[in-house]
C-alpha atoms as one frame of an Amber mdcrd trajectory, in Angstrom:
protein
 -20.357  -4.745  22.213 -21.606  -6.054  25.537 -23.988  -9.001  25.269 -26.892
  -9.791  27.522 -27.857 -13.089  29.113 -30.723 -14.799  27.313 -32.654 -14.923
  30.603 -31.903 -11.236  31.146 -33.470 -10.555  27.764 -36.380 -12.800  28.680
 -36.921 -10.787  31.861 -37.073  -7.540  29.876 -39.630  -9.141  27.546 -41.471
 -10.486  30.587 -41.715  -7.013  32.172 -42.945  -5.563  28.884 -45.309  -8.505
  28.500 -46.606  -7.912  32.009 -47.364  -4.271  31.200 -48.946  -5.262  27.884
 -51.087  -7.958  29.470 -52.208  -5.700  32.312 -53.285  -3.193  29.683 -54.797
  -6.059  27.718 -56.841  -7.187  30.709 -58.133  -3.665  31.245 -59.036  -3.683
  27.552 -60.716  -7.102  27.696 -62.691  -6.193  30.801 -63.822  -2.979  29.097
 -64.627  -4.843  25.875 -66.502  -7.675  27.632 -68.615  -5.176  29.566 -69.212
  -3.273  26.346 -70.237  -6.119  24.006 -71.047  -8.933  26.476 -70.330 -12.655
  26.259 -72.004 -12.999  22.844 -69.895 -10.195  21.402 -66.736 -11.749  22.849
 -67.709 -15.066  21.277 -68.197 -13.320  17.925 -64.813 -11.614  18.235 -63.183
 -14.961  19.120 -64.433 -16.426  15.832 -62.030 -14.085  14.041 -59.050 -15.054
  16.217 -58.363 -18.445  14.556 -58.291 -16.836  11.097 -55.994 -14.113  12.430
 -53.704 -16.761  13.952 -53.773 -18.857  10.799 -52.678 -15.992   8.546 -50.384
 -13.991  10.824 -48.561 -16.808  12.608 -48.055 -18.753   9.398 -46.637 -15.713
   7.649 -44.504 -14.259  10.436 -43.332 -17.015  12.784 -40.968 -18.721  10.340
 -39.272 -15.515   9.191 -38.914 -14.147  12.732 -37.238 -17.352  13.931 -35.071
 -17.611  10.785 -33.845 -14.018  11.132 -33.128 -14.375  14.856 -31.193 -17.640
  14.324 -29.196 -16.345  11.349 -28.427 -12.971  12.929 -27.415 -14.652  16.214
 -25.061 -17.053  14.412 -23.446 -14.275  12.334 -23.259 -11.982  15.362 -21.486
 -14.683  17.396 -18.924 -15.116  14.579 -18.507 -11.300  14.329 -19.696 -11.268
  10.695 -21.363  -7.860  11.131 -21.545  -7.216   7.395 -24.380  -9.757   7.042
 -26.768  -8.475   9.717 -28.478  -5.773   7.627 -28.446  -7.981   4.534 -30.333
 -10.726   6.395 -32.929  -8.220   7.661 -33.399  -6.635   4.208 -33.937 -10.030
   2.556 -36.450 -10.972   5.251 -38.406  -7.734   4.768 -38.586  -8.305   1.021
 -39.906 -11.857   1.474 -42.545 -11.206   4.135 -43.935  -7.928   2.792 -44.354
  -9.414  -0.684 -46.037 -12.509   0.793 -48.239 -10.327   3.009 -49.524  -8.290
   0.065 -50.307 -11.453  -1.933 -52.203 -13.007   0.993 -54.142  -9.765   1.626
 -55.306  -9.610  -2.001 -56.284 -13.301  -1.915 -58.325 -12.832   1.288 -60.079
  -9.764  -0.102 -61.120 -11.644  -3.258 -62.412 -14.595  -1.210 -63.970 -12.596
   1.639 -67.454 -13.995   1.066 -66.251 -17.595   1.260 -64.337 -16.943   4.502
 -67.253 -15.238   6.232 -70.158 -17.372   5.000 -68.578 -20.814   4.598 -65.733
 -20.923   7.137 -66.935 -18.699   9.987 -70.650 -19.105   9.194 -71.552 -15.762
  10.752 -72.137 -12.783   8.443 -71.565 -10.389  11.321 -67.795 -11.016  11.093
 -67.565  -9.425   7.599 -66.386  -5.950   8.649 -63.967  -7.352  11.227 -62.305
  -9.495   8.562 -62.290  -6.573   6.123 -60.390  -4.330   8.551 -57.946  -7.142
   9.368 -56.630  -7.397   5.775 -54.585  -4.120   5.563 -52.662  -4.989   8.736
 -51.214  -8.252   7.354 -48.201  -6.776   5.441 -47.550  -4.428   8.368 -47.405
  -7.247  10.922 -45.224  -9.246   8.539 -42.680  -6.424   8.265 -42.606  -5.992
  12.045 -41.824  -9.703  12.518 -38.645  -9.394  10.405 -37.396  -6.439  12.463
 -38.215  -8.242  15.708 -36.175 -11.197  14.510 -33.192  -8.863  13.956 -33.391
  -7.430  17.482 -33.847 -10.879  19.042 -30.823 -12.124  17.103 -28.497  -9.436
  18.508 -30.113 -10.032  21.923 -31.474  -6.493  22.202 -35.077  -6.916  23.269
 -35.812  -3.380  24.522 -36.998  -2.138  21.080 -39.473  -5.020  20.709 -40.614
  -4.567  24.304 -41.216  -0.853  23.732 -43.058  -1.471  20.456 -45.424  -3.939
  22.159 -46.333  -1.400  24.839 -46.931   1.359  22.265 -49.090  -1.021  20.212
 -51.311  -1.866  23.172 -51.675   1.760  24.294 -52.699   2.870  20.793 -55.160
  -0.023  20.438 -56.867   0.633  23.777 -56.949   4.400  23.277 -58.559   4.128
  19.849 -61.216   1.608  20.916 -62.151   3.518  24.073 -62.364   6.787  22.152
 -64.728   5.415  19.476 -66.583   2.651  21.353 -69.764   4.547  22.196 -70.487
   5.364  18.555 -69.849   1.866  17.183 -71.835   0.065  19.896 -74.916   2.118
  19.091 -74.719   1.024  15.427 -74.670  -2.727  16.197 -72.736  -5.618  17.690
 -70.914  -6.507  14.460 -69.643  -2.914  14.155 -68.414  -2.949  17.750 -66.430
  -6.116  16.980 -65.108  -4.457  13.816 -63.886  -1.550  15.957 -61.839  -3.999
  18.031 -60.230  -5.225  14.795 -59.532  -1.641  13.683 -57.837  -0.998  17.006
 -55.737  -4.110  16.498 -54.702  -3.007  12.986 -53.780   0.556  14.006 -51.887
  -0.816  16.996 -49.825  -3.060  14.698 -48.988  -0.072  12.473 -47.697   1.847
  15.502 -45.692  -1.244  16.504 -43.956  -1.266  13.112 -43.273   2.486  13.191
 -41.476   2.197  16.548 -39.329  -0.706  15.281 -38.461   1.118  12.026 -37.433
   4.298  13.876 -35.196   2.394  16.317 -33.714   0.243  13.535 -32.892   3.304
  11.406 -31.452   5.179  14.392 -29.310   2.195  15.403 -27.902   1.726  11.896
 -27.237   5.440  11.487 -25.509   5.631  14.858 -23.332   2.532  14.392 -20.471
   2.672  11.925 -20.555   0.262   8.981 -17.630  -2.154   9.435 -14.896  -1.891
   6.840 -14.189  -5.615   7.068 -16.161  -7.869   4.744 -15.193 -10.993   6.686
 -17.801 -13.728   6.281 -19.664 -11.796   3.561 -22.633 -13.798   2.249 -24.538
 -13.120  -0.971 -28.267 -12.374  -1.004 -29.061 -15.575  -2.874 -27.354 -17.681
  -0.196 -29.078 -15.704   2.570 -32.530 -16.177   1.036 -31.856 -19.880   0.442
 -30.854 -20.440   4.080 -33.723 -18.257   5.306 -36.284 -20.278   3.363 -34.736
 -23.541   4.589 -35.289 -22.425   8.200 -38.553 -20.501   7.843 -40.603 -22.802
   5.595 -40.703 -25.749   8.052 -41.584 -23.363  10.919 -44.261 -21.591   8.872
 -45.691 -24.880   7.654 -45.766 -26.036  11.280 -47.691 -22.916  12.241 -49.970
 -23.278   9.231 -50.966 -26.850  10.078 -51.393 -26.165  13.804 -53.345 -22.962
  13.042 -55.626 -24.851  10.641 -56.298 -27.410  13.345 -56.802 -24.662  15.933
 -59.254 -22.940  13.577 -61.181 -26.193  13.134 -61.214 -26.657  16.890 -62.473
 -23.128  17.608 -65.201 -23.385  14.971 -66.281 -26.821  16.246 -66.654 -25.742
  19.893 -69.838 -23.616  19.420 -71.290 -26.277  17.093 -70.581 -29.053  19.609
 -72.255 -26.965  22.308 -75.239 -26.619  19.964 -75.294 -30.408  19.542 -75.299
 -30.701  23.332 -78.604 -28.850  23.619 -77.727 -25.150  23.864 -79.214 -22.647
  21.428 -76.932 -20.534  19.214 -76.836 -17.501  21.522 -76.095 -19.649  24.585
 -73.340 -21.552  22.770 -71.701 -18.302  21.636 -71.870 -16.962  25.199 -70.303
 -20.136  26.600 -67.641 -20.007  23.901 -66.945 -16.355  24.760 -66.560 -17.188
  28.474 -64.103 -19.969  27.671 -61.943 -18.485  24.892 -62.411 -14.765  25.469
 -62.344 -14.638  29.282 -61.044 -17.778  31.049 -58.219 -18.721  28.650 -56.635
 -15.215  28.655 -56.581 -15.339  32.460 -54.880 -18.718  32.415 -52.371 -17.676
  29.763 -51.404 -14.483  31.604 -48.447 -16.102  33.460 -47.253 -17.609  30.164
 -45.630 -14.252  29.388 -42.637 -15.719  31.255 -42.470 -18.896  29.157 -43.224
 -17.096  25.891 -40.379 -14.665  26.663 -38.085 -17.601  27.447 -39.114 -19.371
  24.231 -38.433 -16.225  22.193 -34.941 -15.656  23.601 -34.045 -19.362  23.640
 -34.024 -19.627  19.830 -31.134 -17.166  19.202 -29.393 -18.214  22.452 -29.290
 -21.865  21.388 -28.363 -20.942  17.802 -25.485 -18.802  19.083 -24.130 -21.592
  21.334 -24.490 -24.205  18.575 -22.653 -21.977  16.053 -19.748 -21.788  18.547
 -20.060 -25.569  19.239 -20.569 -24.859  22.931 -22.914 -27.769  23.642 -22.545
 -27.610  27.410 -24.038 -24.116  27.327 -26.866 -25.381  25.104 -27.818 -28.074
  27.626 -27.503 -25.718  30.582 -29.772 -23.099  29.025 -32.392 -25.674  28.033
 -32.364 -27.405  31.432 -32.732 -24.209  33.435 -35.466 -22.890  31.146 -37.443
 -26.097  31.698 -36.865 -25.819  35.438 -38.124 -22.209  35.522 -41.186 -23.293
  33.526 -42.060 -26.041  36.003 -41.652 -23.591  38.896 -44.005 -21.124  37.211
 -46.493 -23.866  36.313 -46.734 -25.299  39.831 -47.121 -21.861  41.461 -49.977
 -20.799  39.194 -51.636 -24.209  39.278 -51.916 -23.731  43.042 -53.245 -20.164
  42.632 -55.896 -20.913  39.979 -56.912 -24.099  41.806 -57.304 -22.287  45.148
 -58.970 -19.011  44.059 -60.883 -19.583  40.772 -64.097 -17.870  41.884 -62.288
 -14.986  43.598 -60.142 -14.265  40.525 -63.033 -14.487  38.056 -65.304 -12.407
  40.292 -62.676  -9.703  40.660 -62.090  -9.333  36.899 -65.367 -10.376  35.243
 -68.117  -9.375  37.633 -70.992  -9.926  35.206 -69.902 -13.345  33.921 -69.463
 -16.452  36.072 -66.383 -18.283  34.820 -65.109 -19.685  38.144 -66.030 -23.279
  37.266 -64.210 -23.059  33.922 -61.142 -21.480  35.545 -61.040 -24.206  38.208
 -61.037 -26.930  35.559 -58.418 -25.119  33.468 -56.072 -24.806  36.474 -54.944
 -28.398  35.866 -53.582 -27.415  32.427 -51.143 -24.706  33.617 -47.967 -26.787
  33.858 -48.372 -28.462  30.480 -49.543 -25.325  28.686 -46.504 -23.333  29.808
 -44.092 -26.235  29.232 -45.262 -26.564  25.625 -44.084 -23.018  24.881 -40.613
 -23.547  26.338 -40.116 -26.873  24.567 -41.322 -25.379  21.263 -38.714 -22.622
  21.533 -36.090 -25.256  22.353 -36.964 -27.402  19.330 -36.904 -24.352  17.044
 -33.477 -23.436  18.382 -32.254 -26.994  17.758 -33.671 -26.995  14.219 -36.213
 -29.773  14.911 -39.219 -28.063  13.311 -40.347 -31.199  11.463 -40.574 -33.279
  14.638 -42.278 -30.386  16.419 -44.875 -30.302  13.606 -45.549 -34.030  13.930
 -46.004 -33.767  17.698 -48.285 -30.721  17.368 -50.491 -32.536  14.830 -50.855
 -35.473  17.226 -51.783 -33.176  20.123 -54.252 -31.098  18.118 -55.891 -34.233
  16.710 -56.466 -35.496  20.243 -57.998 -32.162  21.269 -60.275 -31.980  18.212
 -61.437 -35.516  19.022 -62.423 -34.405  22.517 -64.237 -31.352  21.092 -66.228
 -33.443  18.637 -67.064 -36.429  20.860 -67.045 -35.117  24.447 -68.426 -31.554
  24.409 -71.945 -32.621  23.263 -72.179 -34.930  26.304 -70.020 -33.250  28.970
 -69.993 -29.584  27.894 -66.886 -27.463  28.507 -65.498 -30.139  30.851 -64.935
 -32.347  27.808 -62.847 -29.646  26.174 -60.716 -29.140  29.297 -60.047 -32.882
  29.461 -58.920 -32.658  25.840 -56.525 -29.787  26.628 -54.978 -31.768  29.498
 -54.632 -34.990  27.476 -53.194 -33.317  24.364 -50.790 -31.117  26.369 -49.370
 -34.105  28.245 -48.879 -36.044  25.006 -47.154 -33.142  23.211 -44.920 -32.338
  26.210 -43.791 -35.968  26.546 -43.028 -36.252  22.815 -41.178 -32.918  22.698
 -39.202 -33.703  25.846 -38.160 -37.061  24.373 -36.883 -35.275  21.240 -34.916
 -32.700  23.264 -33.276 -35.394  25.409 -32.484 -37.574  22.393 -30.966 -34.630
  20.493 -28.903 -33.050  23.278 -28.197 -35.981  25.605 -29.526 -33.850  28.478
 -30.560 -35.810  31.569 -33.904 -35.438  33.351 -33.726 -33.546  36.640 -36.787
 -34.924  38.443 -35.778 -33.446  41.779 -35.572 -29.808  40.626 -38.174 -30.030
  37.874 -40.954 -31.974  39.605 -40.414 -33.023  43.215 -39.383 -29.738  44.831
 -41.772 -27.449  42.885 -44.579 -30.025  43.330 -44.046 -30.026  47.093 -44.331
 -26.227  47.147 -47.539 -26.438  45.059 -49.164 -28.824  47.551 -48.144 -26.590
  50.474 -49.594 -23.515  48.731 -52.941 -25.262  48.168 -53.232 -26.286  51.825
 -52.276 -22.837  53.138 -54.272 -20.782  50.606 -57.185 -20.069  52.957 -54.790
 -18.859  55.671 -53.079 -16.457  53.271 -56.488 -15.072  52.287 -57.517 -14.749
  55.962 -54.335 -12.812  56.714 -55.106 -10.129  54.132 -58.735  -9.755  55.240
 -57.550  -8.140  58.499 -56.613  -4.983  56.567 -60.278  -4.353  55.527 -59.108
  -3.110  52.134 -62.234  -4.214  50.258 -62.815  -7.433  48.355 -60.921  -6.454
  45.181 -57.777  -5.312  46.975 -57.921  -8.255  49.367 -57.968 -10.734  46.482
 -55.214  -8.839  44.608 -52.993  -8.778  47.703 -53.743 -12.460  48.332 -52.622
 -13.392  44.827 -49.430 -11.356  45.130 -48.820 -12.821  48.576 -49.173 -16.345
  47.217 -46.721 -15.632  44.393 -44.093 -14.326  46.829 -44.726 -17.220  49.218
 -44.346 -19.664  46.339 -41.096 -18.095  45.093 -39.735 -17.931  48.643 -40.512
 -21.592  49.240 -38.864 -22.503  45.923 -35.648 -20.954  47.259 -36.071 -22.683
  50.646 -36.530 -26.168  49.146 -33.682 -25.586  46.686 -35.663 -25.453  43.438
 -34.273 -21.934  42.887 -30.657 -21.221  43.785 -29.132 -17.789  44.159 -25.942
 -18.691  42.286 -27.844 -20.122  39.309 -30.119 -17.091  39.090 -27.064 -14.780
  39.094 -25.397 -16.897  36.395 -28.529 -17.026  34.227 -29.004 -13.265  34.470
 -25.423 -12.720  33.330 -24.457 -10.820  36.494 -20.766 -11.068  37.290 -19.578
 -11.036  40.875 -16.844  -8.588  41.748 -13.764 -10.277  43.098 -11.977  -8.750
  46.006  -8.306  -8.068  45.469
């Protein structure tokens, strides 16, 4: 069976992620125009609870399945692949049902005491049935990541987003007329139905693949269910606990932001609007390019696990080093873009809301935000979940401190300073762990100096790139869109010119083999 490069798989996920995020932006623009900044702020109150439950439940199992399947696949122990997936499904679906029942019983406490806004009741109510569904999908995704076949997960993500957007757009007019809380509940319904469609696609492809492939007669490397579950729990519990702690801290942070804005002198409606502009509008824009690093982080876990199982440590270091290099390249390019065109980008996408100032401040966080994702995937692949948890707690504590002490005096600027400070701290700590574990050396020239030089050049030439595209008289929206694309291509081209990206390395990472002439 032909295997794909881990970067090749990441590129497939990146393309799917690009399609999903484009659809997501269309959806967010539609939703923000429909329910306004206050409605977006209300919807964002639910997000931390969603992250707390879903990420805690699914992240550990997904990573455990991908690591175990990758290791068994590399050793050609095919008999264990379905057994691992079946055990994972049993664990997460059972856990998902228990958590759903617990949340339903304690719904009043969650809405009134934790979120402190009764209007989130119906949104939380519609979220509950989707929990076991999302949990089951995470186990199947882990299987496909482990065998380095990412097309099924990519397809399921696209189907999920299409179903979500279609449902919300079809029913929006009715729900908006009833009230703001019902409009937010509709968004949650769309999310739940989208997740169900995601699972259905994965189940169909999984069943078709297993029916098509012949069951191997050899029982080489056969592992019992008890041993599989024991190993799965050993991998997944630290990851899930990591997610649980970081999600709790993220939830605290997101709940504190509107209250800190209130303490700074804004009324409740103004604070919710400001919170909606930050978390519901500016942050999704900034995180859009992270589809590259999140794809890398996802495929790194099984890629590292596979190389470690074969004791090929040179490959481990090479894959980690080049992933970090690609992350720095991405971070510097988009730092230059968000720094140079914050008002143009925000005006093109969110015409009614002015978020240019927030986007400008957030541009300084790009490099560290993207690097955190890549390093997290690396640490998970190396089995360093405990150290990753410690570093995440330190970073989140720093950010919560900035939220509590700085936002009342400096507004959103205080929060951005907290993001920058915490991201730098976490990246330094994670990088130290990676280097200490693998013995990998720092490549300052290709990681920092060359991409940084390109970033500075892009900032100084940004106005000339914009002026060039104005000569086509294509209208403001198209001019800005072409300018952004032009800057990306200029940045990538300059990365090749200065040597930060090399043709041979890209070919090797993508798994493309050169044909030799006889």
